[in-house]
N, C-alpha and C positions, 0 to 999 in steps of 0.2 A: 653642548649648546651654550652659546655665549650669554651670560647673565645680562639683564637690562638694569641699569641704575635709574630708578625713578626719583627724579629730583624735585618735582613739583608740577606746575601747570605751564603749558605752552600757549603763547599768544602771538598774533601777528604783530609785526613791527609798526604798521601804519595805523590800523583801526583798533588794535588790541582785542581782536576777536579771540575768544577762548577756543583753542584747538585740542583741548584734552590734556592728558598726562604728558609730561615731558620726560622721556626716557632716552638714555644714550647707551649703546653697547659698552660693556666694561672694557673691551679691548681698545676702544677709542682712546683710553687714557695712556696707552702705550706710546702715543704721539705727544704725550704730556699736555699739561694745561696751565693756564695763567688766569688767576682771578684778581681783578683790580677794582678798586672802589674807595672813595673817601671815607673818613670816619663816619659811622652811622649808616652806611649803605647796606649793611647786612652781610659783608664779605666773609667774616669769620663764621657766621651762621650758615652760609652757603657751603663753606668748606667743611663744616661739621656734618651737614646733611650728606655731602658727597662721601665723606669717610664712613658714615653710618651705612650708606648703601653698599660701599665696597666691602665692609665687614659682613654685611648681610649676605653678600655673595661669597663669603668664606675666603676672602683674600686678605692676607695679613697687611698691616699698615705700620709704618714708622713715621712718627710725626715730630717735627721740630717746633717747639712752642716758645716763642720769645717773650710774650706778654703774660702767659699764664691762663689764657682762655681755653686752650684745647684740653686742659685737664677736666673740663666740664664733661668730656666724653665718659668719664668715670661715673657721672651722675645719671646713668641710664636706669633710672628708677623704674622697676617693673610694674608699678601700680600707681594709683592715685591716693595711696594711704597718706594722710596728713602727717603721721608720725615719722614717716621716712623722709618726707620732704622738709619738715620743719627745721632741721639743723642747717639747711642751705638757703633758707629764705631770708632776705635782707630785712632787718627791722626798720620800722618807721624812723624818720629823722627825729632826734630828740628822745628816743626810747632810752630810759635810764639804764637798763641792764643789757642793751644791745641784742636781746633775744626777741625774735619776732613773736608778737602776741597771736593767740589762736585765730582771731578774725583775719589778720594779715596772712597767715598761713592758708586759711580756708580760701581766701581770695586768690592767692597764687595757685593753689591746687585747681580751682575752678577755671582760672584762665588757661592753665596748661591743658586741662581736660577738653575745654571747648576748642582750643587751638588745634589740638591733635585730632579731635573728632571731625573738624572741617576737612581733614585730609584722610578720613576713614581709618584712623589709627586708634584702636581701642586697647584695653588692658591686655587682651590676649596677644596682640602684636607686640606690645611693649615687653611682655614677659618672654616671648619667644626671642626677641632681639637680645634682651639682657642675658638670657640663658646661653646664647650662642657666641658671645664675645667676651674677651678678657682684657681689661685695661690695666697697664702698669705705668707708673710715672717715675721716671728716673731723673734725679736732680744732682748733676755733677757739682762737687764742691759743697754739698749740703746733705744732711740726713733727713730732710723733711719728707722726701720721697725715698726711692731706693738710691743709695750712694753708688758712685761709679769710680773705679780705679782708672783715672784718666791717663796715667803713665804706663799702662799695661803694655803698650807697644814698645816702650823703652825698657822697662824693668823685667818683663816676662817674655820668654822666647815664644815665638809663633812658628808653626809649621810652614808658614809662607816663606820663610827663609830657605826652605828646601825646594819649593815648587814655584813660588812667585816672588822672587827677591825684589822686583821693582815695586810691587805693592807693599812689601814689608818696609822698604826704604821710605816710601811716601808716608806711611803711618808713623815711622820712627821720626821723620823730619818734623811732622806736626807736633809730636810729643816733646821733642827737644825745643821747639819754638815756645811751647807753653812753659817749660822749665826756665828758659832764659827770660821770658816776659815776667815771670814771678820773681826773678832776681833783679829786675830793673835793667836788663841788658838788651842789646839789639837782637831781636828774634828773627830777623829776615834771613831765610836760608841762602839767599843770593849774595849777601854782602857781609854777613856776620862771621868773623873768624872763629868766635867761640862756638857758633852753631856747627861749623865745619869740623872743628876739633872734637866736640862731643859726639857728633854723628859718626866720625871715623872710629873713635874709641868704642862706642856702643856697638857698631856693626861688627867690629872685630870679634867681640865677645859673642854676640848673638848668632853670627853666621857659623861659629864653631860649635854651637849647641849649648852655650852657657846662658847665664842671665847677665843683666847689665843694670844692676841697682845703682842708685845714686851713690851709695857708699863705695861700690866697686869703681865707679867713675872717678870719685875723689881720689882713690888710691892710684888710679892710672894717671891722673893729672899730676900727682906728686912724684910718682915714679913711672914715667911714660914707658909703655912697652913698644913704642914705635920711635923711629929716628927722623922721619920726614912726613910731610903731608903734601901731596902733589909733587911738584918739583923743588920744593923748598925744604930745607932742614927745619925740624920742629921748632927749635929755638928762634929761628928767624921768622917763622910764621906766627908763633905765639910765645913770647918770652917766658922764662921760668917764673918771673915775678907775676906776670898776668895769669899764668896757670895756677899759681898759689892763691891768688885773689879769687879766681873762679872757684877753686876747691873750697875756699872759706865761705863763699856765698852759697854754694850748694849745701855745706854743712849747716849754715844758718837756716836754710829752707827745711832741712831734715829735722832740725831741732825745734822748729816752729810748731806749736800745737795746732794752729789754724791750717797749716799746710797738710796736716795728717788727713784732712777730709778729701784732699785730691788723690790720695793713695789708698783710700779705704773703699771696700765694696767689691762688686763684681767686675771682672775684666770686660772690656768692650768686645762683645761677641754678637755681631749683627745677625749671624746665622741662627743663634739661639733665640734671639728676640723674635724671629720670624716663625718659630715653631709653635704649633698649637699647644695650649695648656689644658690638659684634661678634656681634649676634644673641642675646646673653644678657640675661636679665631682671635689672634692677638692684635692689640693696638698698643704699641710701645711709644710712649710720649717722653721725649727728652726735653725737659723744661729747664730753661736758663733764665727765667724771669728775675731770679734773685742775684744775678751777676751783673757787674758793670759792663759797659759797652766793649772795652778792650778784652775783658775775660770772655765775653760771649763769642767774640771773633775767634779767639784761640781755642776755646773749648769745642766750639762747633767745627772748627777746622780739623781738630783731632777726630771727632765723631764722624764727620762726613768723609774723611779719607778712609776710614774703616768701612763706611757704607759703600763707597766706590769699589774698594777691594773685594767686598762680599759680592757685589753685583757682577764684577768681572769673573768671579769664580763659578757663576751659575751656568748651566747649559742654555743654549739658545732656545727661544720659545716665541710663538706668535700669540700666546694668550697671556692675559694679565695674571701674574703670579704674586706680585707684591706692589704696594704703593708707598712712595715716599712723598710726604707733604711738608711744606715749609711755610708756616704762617708768618706774616710780617717780615718779608725777606729784605726789606729796606736796609741798605748798607752792607749786605752780605754778598751781593753779586753786582757791584757797581760797574759803570762803563769804564773803558780804558781812560787814563792809565792806572787808576786805582786797582790795587791787587791784594785785598785782604786774604787771609789763609782759607777762607771759605769759598772764594771765587773759583779756584781751579777745580775742586771736586764737584761743585754745583754745575758748572759749565760742562764738565766731562759727563756727569750723569744725564744732563739734558741731551747730550749728543749720542751717548752710547747705551744707556740703560734699556732702551726699547728692544734692542736685539736680544736681551737676556730675559724679557718678560717682566720688566720693572717699569712702572709708570711714575712720573714725577709731576706734582702740582705745586706751583709757587703762588703765593698771594701777597699783594702789596697795596699800600695806599698810593704809592708814587711810582708810576711806570717810567718816569724820567730816570729813575735810579737803576733800572735793570740793564745789564749788558745786552747788546743787540744779539749776541750769539745765543743767549738764553731765550730771548723773545722769538728768534727765527726758528727755533726747534720746537715751538709749542703749536700743537694742532688745534686744541680746544681753547677758546677764549671766552671768559665770562666777565662781562664788563658792567660794573655798577656806575653810579653817578660819579663823575669827575668834575671838580670845580674849576680848575685852571685850564686856560687855552693850551698851555704847553703840554699838560698831561693828555688832553684829548688829541692833540696833534701827534703825540708820540704813539698813541694807540692806533690811530688811523694809519700812520706810517708803518707800524709793526704789522698791521694786517695787509699791507701792500695795496691800500686803496688810494685812489686819486684824491688828494686833499681838496681840490676845487670842486669835485663832483660828489664826494661822499656826503651822505646825510647823517652819518654816524655821530659826528661831533655834536650836532644839534640835539640828537636823541639822548646822548650821554649827559648833556647839560641839564635835561629836564627830568631825568629819571628820579623816582621817589625811592624811599627805603624799601629794600627787599624786592627790587626789580633789577633784572640783569639782561643785557643784550648778549646773546650767545652766537658765536660762530663755531659750528661743530667741526670735527676733524675732517669729515668728508663733505666737500662742497663749500661754497662761499656764501650761502644764503644766511641772512641774519634773522633771528627770531627773538622773542622776549621770553624770559623765564621768571616766574614767580615761585621761589623755592617753598617747599612744604615746611611745616614746623619740624624742628629737630626733636627726635625722641629723647635725646639727652636734655637735662634741665640746664639751660644756659643762664647761669647766675653771675657771670662775669669772671674776671681774673681771680685766681685762687691764691691765697697767701700761703707762706710756708707752714703756718700753724694748721691751716685747713688741709694742706696736702698731707701733713703728718696724721691728722685725724682720719683722712681718707685711707691712708695706708694701713692704719690700725684696723679699719673696718673691712678691708678687702680680704676675702678668704684666700 
C-alpha cells in the first residue's frame, strides 16, 4: 500500500474553504517536486515537513543544505521537556551570557506544544517519529559535522571502474575539478588542459586496479608514463615546465594543513548513506553553509555526481525508495548558457531518477534561476508568495498556463506566510495548502559550533 504524506490542511483556491487534511501519495514524488517562495514564505518549513513525512514512511532521504537550516531535522525532540529544548532556544536580545533564560525557554516550549497540538501531534507522536529516524550531518571541508573525503573518487579505487566506467569517469572529473580549483587553475573539464592531463593519468592507474593519490600523480607529472594525449604528443599538449609547475602546486596543496580536511573522513558512499541505522530510517544532510560560493559549486558537483551514479545503479521501481532534496538551489542549476558543475547531475536526476524509484525535490526563492529542463520534469509544484512579476510569470509559464487567462499570478502575489498553491502530479487543479507544524524544532541556521555540539550529543 502506498503511504500518504500528510502535509497539512487543504483549502479551496477561491473561497479558502477548509477541505480537511492535505495528503499526497508518496509515489507522486517520483515525478519530482519544486517548492518556490520568497524569503519568509515558509518554504524551508514546508520542505522540512515533507521530509518528515517521507521519513515517517520509512523512505531514506539525502538532503543538500546550503544555508544550514535543514540540520534542524536533527532537533526532533521527542518531548516538551524544557531541559532538552533549552540549549537550542535563542536568548533575548541583549542577554549578557547569550543563554536563554528559563522564562524564554518556557515560552518557546509552550509555543511548540500549542502549535503541534493544533495539528493533533502530541508527545507520543513526537517520540515515535524521533525513535524511527536517524539524522547525520556531513560537513565537507570541516569537522563540525562528519568530515568527508571529497577526493575519494580520485584517490581511492571504486568497483565502478569494472562495471560502470562512465559513472566512474564522471565522479573522477568532478574530483579533478575540485583539485584544480583549489590550486587556482582552470577547473573546466571542457577546456582545461591540466584537467585532461590529470584525468588521463588518474584513470590509467584506477582502471588497472590501483590508487591515484596526489603523491602518485605528482610522480607521474614529473616522470610521465604516457607519451601522448589524444592526437598530440604529451610535451606539445602540456610542456614539461607546466607539468613541473602543476606538480609543485599539488605538493603545496598536500603540504597545506587546511587542505587536509578535504581528504579526511569517510569516502563518498551514497549507498551506505541510504541504509538504515539500527533499524531507523536515515536522513543524511550534506551541509555546505560554511563554504564560499565557488567551493559550494565544486563540492556539491562532486557529491551530486556520486548521487547520480548511485541512482543509476539501482533496479527499476515504481515506488518511492529514496528522496533527494536540495534547499536553496539558486545558482546551482541556472538557465543556459551557465554551466556550473552541479547543473549536469541535477538535470540528469530530474530526468532519470524516477525510473529507479528516486524522487527529487528542489526549493528556491527565485524560479527565474532554474533551468527549464529541471522545471519541465517536475510534477508537483508548491508555490508560496512571489514578489516580482518576473518570478510569477516564470512559474505560470513553467506550469504551461496561458499568461493572459491564468489567475495564478494574482493569487501568488497575495499569499501570506505558510500558504502555498499546489498543483499535484496528477491533474491540473490548483488548491491551497497550509502546512502543519514541523515536528523538528526550527531554530534557524546552525553554526559550526552548534553542529559540533549536535554531533557530540548524537548516539
